[in-house]
N, C-alpha and C positions, 0 to 999 in steps of 0.2 A: 634457464629452463630448457628442457630437452627439446621442445618443439621449435625453438628459435632457429635451429639449423635448417628448417624448412622454409624460412622467410627469405624473400628477395626484396632488396631495396631499390626503389625507382627514384632517380634523382633529376630527371630531365623531362620537360614537356614534349620532347621529341621521341621519347620512348614509345615504341610501336604498340606495346600492350596497353599503355595508357591512352594513346590516341584511339585505339580500337575500342576500348571501354567507353570513352567519352562519346564516340560515334554511336555505339549501341544505345547509350542512355539518351540520345538526342530525340528518340521517338519510341512510343510503344510498339509501333509497327516493326521497327528495326529489331527490338528485343524479341517480339513474337516470331519473326522470321528466323531468328538465330536459335530458337528453341529454349531461350533463357528468360528469366525474370530477375529483377534486382530489388533487394530489400536493404534499407539503410536504417541504422540506429541500434542501440543496445538492446531494446526490448525485442525487436524482430530477430536480431542476431542470437539472442539467448534461446528463442524458440527453434530457429533453424539449426544451430550448432548442436543441439541436444535432441533433435527429432530424428528417430530412426527412419530409414527409407528415403530420405531426401538426398538427391545428388547435387552436391555443391561444386561449382566449377572453379570459383576463386573467392578469396576474402581479401578486401582492400582495407588497410588500417592506417589512419593518420598517426604520425610519430607521437603526437602529444597523448594519444589514447593508450599507447603501448604499455605504459607502466602504471596506469591508473588502477586502483583496487577493483573497480567493477569489471574491467576487462580481464585483469589477471585471474580473478576468481572464475570467470566464465571460461576463459581459454584453458586454464589448468584442468578443468573437468571435461574438456572436449576431446574425444577421440578423433574428431575430424581434423583438428590441428596437429595432433600428436602422431598420426599414422603416416604423414608425409605424402598422402595421395592428393591433397588439395593445395593449389598454389596460394600462398599467403604473401601479399605484396604490401610493403611498408612505404609510405610516402611522407615527405615533409607536408606540414599542414597547408602550406600555400599551394602545393600540387593537388592535395586531396580536395581542396576547395573547388578546383576546376572539374573534378569528377562529381562532386556532390550536387544534388538538386535542392538542398535545403539552404535557407538564408543563413542559418547558423550551423554549419556542418559539425556533426558529432562523431560519425563513424560508428562501427565499420560499415562498409558496403559489401554485400554478399550477392554474387551472381549464382543462381541455382536453376535447376530444371523444375518448372511447375509440376505440381503433384496431380496426377490423373486419378479419377475414381477407380477404386480397386474392385468394384462389383457392379452388376447391373442395377438399375433403379428397382427398388422394392416398394410397390404400391400398397403394401400392407402397412407401410410406415409413411409418415408425413413427408410431403415434398413442398418446397416453395419455389415458385418461378419468378424470375426477374424479367419482366416483360417490357423491354425498351427503356430501362432506367439508365440514364446517361451520365448523371452526376456522380463522380467517383466517391464523394463524401457520402451520398445516399446509398450507393452500392455497399461501401464498407460498413456503414451503420446497419444496413439490413442483414448482411452476413453475420455481424456480431449479434444482432437480435436473434437470429435463427439459432446460433449456438447456445445463447443464454436461455432460450425457451425450449431447448431440446429438439430442434428440427435440424437434422444432420444431412439431409439430402436437398441440394439446391440446383435447379436448372437455370441456365442463363441464356437469354435470346442473343442473337447476333447483333442486335441494335443496342445492347446494354454496354456499359463501360467494361473494359477488360478487368477481370477480377484479380489479375496478378500485376496490375500496374502499381507503381510506387505509391500513388495517392490512395488507391483502394486498399493496399496493404497497410498503410498507416492508419486510415480511417477504421479499418476492420480489426486493427491491433493483432493481426495474425490469425483471425478467425478462419481464414481459408484452410489452414492446416488441420482444423477439426472437422472439416466438412467433406462430404462426397459431392463433387461438382460435376454437373452434366450439361450437355447442350439442350436447347429447346427441342431439337429434332429427336434426341434420345428419349425425352419425356413423351413426345407425341407417339413415337414408336411403341413405347411401353403401354400407353393408354390404348392404342389400337389393338395390341395383343392381349390386353386384359379382358377376361371373360365377365367378371362381375362389375357392378356399378361402382364408380368412384366419384366421391364428392369433389367437385371443382368449385372452389370458393373465391368470390371476388367481392370487393367492396364497391358498392354502386348505389345510385339513387333510383334503381329499378322499382317500378310500382309494387312488385312483390318482394322487395327487399325486407329482411328480418332484422330487428334490433340485435346487435352483436351479443348483448347480454342475455338474450332469449334464444339464441341459436344453439343448436346441439353441435358442439365441436369435438365431441369425444371420438367419433369414428375417424380413421385415417382418411386423408384426402390431399388435394393439391390446392395450396394457396397461390393465387396469381396477384402479384403486386405490379401495378402499371406505372407508366412513365409519369414524370413530373407534370408535363403539360397536357398530354392527351389521356392520361389514365390507362385503364386496361384496354388493350386493342380489341377491335370488333370480333375477330375470330375467337378469342378467348371468352369474350362476353357471350358469344353464341354457344360456347361449350359449357358455360357455367350452370351448375345445378343448385348452387346456393348463392343468392345475392344478399350481401350483408351490409347493413347500415350502421355506422359508428355514431352513437348518440353524443351530442356535444352542445355547448352553449351556442345560442344564436348570434353571439357577438363576434364570432369568427367564421369565415366561410368554410375553411377546410383545414385538414392536417396535411403536412407533407408525407411522402411515402415512408420515410424513416420512422416518423412518429406513429403513423397509422399501422404500420407493420408491427411495431412494438405492442400497441394496444391489442391488436387481433391475436398475435401469437401468445401473449401472456394471459389473455382471457382463455384461450385454449389450454394453456399450461395449468391455469387455475382449475378449470373444469376436470382435468384429468388427474389431479392430485387426489 
């Protein structure tokens, strides 16, 4: 295959590039400081290798994957591998296992630059805020819920899990690449600059909370989804213009944030159809 000339084989644990990659993967802080993120597995690789506008730094491939049909089909279609601009590194499976963070490594591992929002927040369209959600599985689930329900702008507080971490990428199944991602401060600045009234929606047991299925969710607004333990933070509760209550059986105390976000976003989706 033509792209194989661009591959470099790594045969030793003492290889400097391998040691550097392992060190980067040792913590999310190390990755963030490097300006890179890392995604592992065929599903995420298929998204990344065929997605325009993503800067890929390197692709790490275990030897056993190299000639499997699922990889051959993917790589044969990928300009990223054929143009020679990206470093493609092949490792024996035993070496790749030292790089991988999975119990059963599959490969490939791709280092890439996180994708920044390409435009300013548009408050004429829906926004979801992740307000201190720290569990990577919940963050990934919420991002996936947003994409599925047609909410493509997501703001993330500093106290939430990093949306480009390996665990969030796996939980979100690559939803990040379909979203415009912003910081909480960018959302606050947009709200401050906005002239008209914007609905800010929170789920709460506020005395004036409205049953979800009776609330008017058709106008654009901001959904605020709070942390697993504390719920929506007090500053956002104070800003809220719509307090919404999810009706449910009395046999369970509450839903987790992943489930409650799905219920709310899809009720909005239903109302807008």
